[in-house]
Structures are given as C-alpha cells and as structure tokens.
N, C-alpha and C positions, 0 to 999 in steps of 0.2 A: 428421603421422601421427596418426590418431585416438586411438590407445592413449596416445600421449605426452601429448595434450591431457587425457585422462581421468586419467592418472597425476599429472600436475602441478596439476590442479585441487584445491582444498581442500575438505574435508568430513569433519570428525570427527563422531562420533555426535551426532545432534540438530541439526547445522549443515551439512546436505548441500546447501544452496541452490545453491552455485556448480556442483557436479557435476550437480545436477538440471537446471539451466538448460542446461548444455552438452549433456546427453543429449536434453533436449526439442528443442533446435534441430537436433540430428542426425537425429532420427527423425520429425520433423513431416512431411516429404514423403513418408514411406512408410507411415504408419499412418492408420487411419480415426478413431480417438478417442484422446485423451489426457486422463487425469484425475490430478489431484493431491489426495490425500485428506487429511483433517484433521491427520494426524500427519506428512505429507510424503512418503509413498510415491508414486512416479510409476507409473501403470499405463496401458500403451498397448495398444490392440487393433487387430490387423490382421484384418479380417473374412475369413472363409474362403468358398470357392467354393460350399459347400453351404448357406450361410445358416443359417436356424433349425434345419435338420436336422443340422447338423454338431456335432461335439463341441467342448469347450473344453479347450485345452492351455495351460499356463502355464510360461514360463521365468522364473526368478527369480534375481536377483543383488543383493547389497547395494551401496549407494552409499557408505556411510560407511567411514572409515579409522581405524586407531588413531592417537593423537596425544596432544596435551596441552591443558590449559586454564589460563587465568590465574585464580588464586584469591586473590591478595594482591599488594600493591605496598609494598615497603619504603621507609623514609625516604630511602634512597640511590638510589631509582629502579630497583632490581632487582625482578623479578617472581617471586613464588612461583608454583609450578605443581603441577597434579595430573594424573594419567594419565586419559586417556579410552580405555578398552579395555586389552588386555593388553600393556603396554609394559614392556620390561626396562630399568630405570634404568642398568644397567652399560654400555649402548651409547650413552648420551645425551651425555656430557661433550664439550664443544667442537663439538657439532653446530650447523650453521647452520639457522635456522628462520624462518618467517614468522609474524607475530602478527596476528590480527584479519582483518577482511574485506578490508582494503586491503593485506594481505601486507607488513606492516612488518618489515624485517629484524632478526634478533636472533641471539644466540649463547648456547647453554646452557653455564653455568659451574658450577664448584664450587671448593672450597678447593684451591689449587695444591699440588702434591706437596711443594714445599719447606717448606710450613707444617704438613705432616701429622706427627703423632706416630708413634712406632714401632707402637703398639698399633692406630692407625687403618689402617695399611698392609694389614692382613689382613682388614679389614671390607669387606663389599660395599657399594657405593654405594647409597644409598636415595633415593627421590624428595625427601624433606625436605631433603637436603643439596645439592640442585640449584636453580638459579635461571636466569632468562633476563635477559640484558643487552641492552637495546635502545638503549644509548647516551644514556640519560637522566641528567641531572645530579642529579635528586632526585625525590621522589615527585610533587611538583606538576607537574614537567616530564613525568614518565611518564604521569600521568593526562590530559594533553592529547592523548597519543598512542594509548593503549590503555585498556581498561576491564575490570573484572572479568567473567568469563565468556567473553572473547575466545578463539577457538580458536588453537592453536599447532600448525602443520604443519610437516613437515620440508622444507627447501628443497632438494629433490633433483631434478635434471634427469633426464628419461627419455631415454636415448640407448644406441646400440649399445656392447656391451662384448665385446672380443676378437672371436673368430670364431663368429658364430651365436648370440650371447646379447645380451640387453637388460637394462639396470639401470634402476631407477626406484622411486619410493615407491608405496605403496598398490596394488601388484599384487593384493593381496588387498583388495577384489575388483573392481578396475577391469577386470581381464581378463574377468571374468564379464559386466560391463556392456558391454564391447566385443563379446563374442560374441553377446549378445542383440540389440544394435543391428544387427549383420550379419544375424542371422536374420530380423529384422523387414522386411528388404528384399524377401523372397520371400513370395508368397501360397500358402496351402495349402487343402485341402478344409475343414479345421476352422478355428475361430476361434482365433488365436494371441494370447495375452496376454504382454506383457513386463512383468514386475513388478520395478521397481528400488526396492529396499526401504531402510529407514532403521534405524539403531540395532541393527544385527546385532552389532556389536562389544561392546555392553554388555548383551546378553541376548537376542538374537534377537527384537527387540520388533516390527519392522515387518511381518515375513513373514506371520505369522498373520492380521494385519488385512487384508493384501492378499488372502490366500486366502479369507477370508470374503466379500470383495466379488466375487471372480471366480468362486468355486465351480467350480474346474476338475475335469474328469474325469481328468486326469493332470497331473503337474508334474515338471519337471526343474530342479534347482538347479545353477547353474554358479558354481563357487567357485574360490578360490586356496587351496592347501594347503602344508603343510611339505614341503621337499625336503631331507631329513636324510641327505645322501649325503656329508657332509663328513668330515674327518679324524677317526679314532678311533671312528666310529660303526660297530658291528657290522653285518654284512650283513643280518641278520634285522631290524634295528632301523631300516633305511633306508626311511622311510614312502613316499617316492617319489624318483625319480632324473631329474633334467633330461636331455632328449634321448631318453627312452623312451616319450614320448607322453603324452597326457592320462591322468589317473588315474580309473578307474571305482571308486566307493566302495561296498563291500558294507555297511559299517556305520561309524558314529563314536559319539561319546558321546551324541549327541542323537537318533539315528534309525538304523533298519535299512532299507537301501534295498529297495524292492519288487523281489523276485526276477525278476518278469516284465519290468520295465523294464531291470534290470541285464543279464538274458539278451539282450534286444533290442539294447542298447548294444553288448555283446560281439559278437553276431552281425553287426551293422551294421559295426563296425570290421574284423572279420575278412574279411567279404565284399568290403569296399572296399580292404582292404590298408592301412587306417589304423593306425599303431602306437598301442598303448595299454598301460597297466599297471594293476595292481590296488593300490590303497593298501594298505600292509602294516600300518599301525597304526590304532587305533580312537580315539585321543585327539582332542579338539576337537569343537566342535559346529557345525552349519550351520543355515541357514534351514529345511532339511527338517524339523527337529525341531518347528517350529511350524506348517508347512504340513500335514504328515501328519495331526495329530489334529483338523484343522478339521472342524467339524460332524460329519457321519457318517464322515469320514476321506477322505484323498486319497492315491492311489498316487503315491509320489514317490521319486526317487532322485537322486544327486549325481554330477557329473562335475567334477573339480577340475584346476586347473593347478598343476604343481609349481613352487614358489617358494622359492628359497634365501633364508635370512635374514628369513623372514616376521615381521611385527610389529616391524620395525626401521626406521631412517631410509632404508634402501635394500634393495630385494630384487632377485634376479637370476633371470631366466627364459630358457628356451631358445626362439629364434625358431621353429624347426620345431615345437616343442610347441604354441606359440600357433596356428600355422597349422592344425595337426591337431585342436586343441581346437575351433576354430570349425568346421572341416570335419566333425568327428564330430557336433557338435550339429545342423548342417544336414542331414547324412545320416540322423540319427535322425528328424528331422521329416519327411523325404522318406518314410521307411519307414512312417510313420503314414498317409501318403496311399495308399501301395501296399499295405499289409497291414492297415491299421486299428490301433487301439490295442491293446497287449498285455494289456489289463486289463478 
C-alpha cells in the first residue's frame, strides 16, 4: 500500500530525502517534468491539454514529519535529543525509534519511576530528561553507529486498526502527499503542479519557495489536521471527527481560505455526495500561509485529513475519510475543467 510506504519512510524537517525519492519513483511514469529545487522541494508538472493557453494549478503537501535529532552523545553511549517540530515529550518515554539514514533501532528512555522522588512525580517530562538508547557500550561505540545531526523517527508500522481505521506515523502530511500522487495520474486542461514541500513543521519554509517558482493561478493545500474528538473534549471544541469526511478549512492561524475556492469545494462535495466537514478550530498553520502572499498573491485554500494523536509516534485515521479526501481533491480538479477556475 502506497500510504504505508509513505508513512514508514523517514523524513524530519530538512532531511526529507527518503520520502522525496519514494515520491519521485511513484510519479515519474505520470508526469512530464520533475524538479528538485535547492532547498529540497520536489515540484512535478503534469502538462495540461490546453498547453500555453491553460492556467497553472498547484497542489501542495509537505514531506517532512515531526521527530527528533541527535544533539549529543554521553560517555555511557546514550544519545541526547532535541525536537524537530512540535513534539510533546510526555508521549515519548519507552517508544521505539530509528536513528540515522540506516534506521538503526533505539529506545527512548528516562529515569525509571522507582528512582523518582515524590516531588518529581508531579512534574511534566521535558526533552532534557530523555535520551535514546541504541545499545552502545560507551561514547566511542555509539560514535561508530550514529553522528550528531542524525534524524530520529518513530518506528511505527502503518497497518489497519480495528474496523475501518488505519494507524501509522507521519499521517501529517503523508496523506497529502498520497492524495497529490493520485491526482497526478490524470491529465486536465490546465497545467497541474504537485509541490511536495520541505520544512513545514519548523516554520512553513518550503512552500513559499515552491510557489515563487510555479506562480500558480490557484493553489490547494492538502494537509493532515487534529481530530480532537476524544474523551472530555466539549463538542464545540472538536476540531474534526474521523468518519465524517475530509475537513474543508475556512481559516487557521496562518491563512484565511479563499472563499471562492472554499465554496467550490463545498459545492463539489455536495453535488457528488462526498461527505465533508468544516474544521471547527482555527489553531495551527499550514503551507497556505506562505503560498498565499507569494508575489502579487495566490488564491489558496486547505483541505485536511482528520488525524487523531497528531504530532505523536502514532496517528489514527479513518479509511473512508482517506478515500473521500482523495476523491474530493480529484473532483475539485475535474470541476476546474468543467467550469473554469473560481477565481
């Protein structure tokens, strides 16, 4: 399954090469041009039927994932770590990880509960109190296996969960990458660009660079977002709910979706009977915040996949949502052929 391959590939911010190579191998048979820019964005072009007379439409999704990085090696061979992106240290203890490009196994550790003082029990775990154990005897042994700056990714297998769900790491935003790959299989009247961006999790850094190169007439960001439907969350605070379809985003902390694109997305979903929901919260930013202000401005909106436990070692998504997420993106592109751009 392509999504499983994307999920299990490693690519913290700035080290997206493994994900990029996988995407490149998947899309090469379907696109006319592939470019990797100086900062690592992969930009693919599927030429439209109208040639130079057509418009430029860009789909964007980021390749990078939240994770960790090696920033020190102790004399006992344990690795100091730092977060890459928004990682909650409370969920990291005892998690299995892979370190470096060769995916060397490791375990995240901390002081065992038996050695904690009473005052320590009420304190939140912080990143400085964690380390990664790769089974090295000492610093010299560890330095033969890993180096400073190596990425640390979660060793999570992507597989079905229960009835109709999938679990895996980096669903934010490998689901978006998956949807773009599927969209690039089909030709349209317009030139379709797939922008697989870098360093979104550390400041939306790649998307603006990609947009300056493409200069799209319209852009759609395909993202993963919080599914805060779990215990004790009030109904009005449930940003999205798995099983209710892809989430159309009116606004977030980085951008207000172009209302013309949002309206077309809603019309497209309702006409085709594709279930959808509106994201209820406005926290979090996306690549739209960098694409929109490019040059004289780009009309852009966001469609997101509801993901439980986002930015953690494992996320959970609904398989039906994934299918409808891909379907809505494809039908939206079809509507641009049939009715033209809404901008």
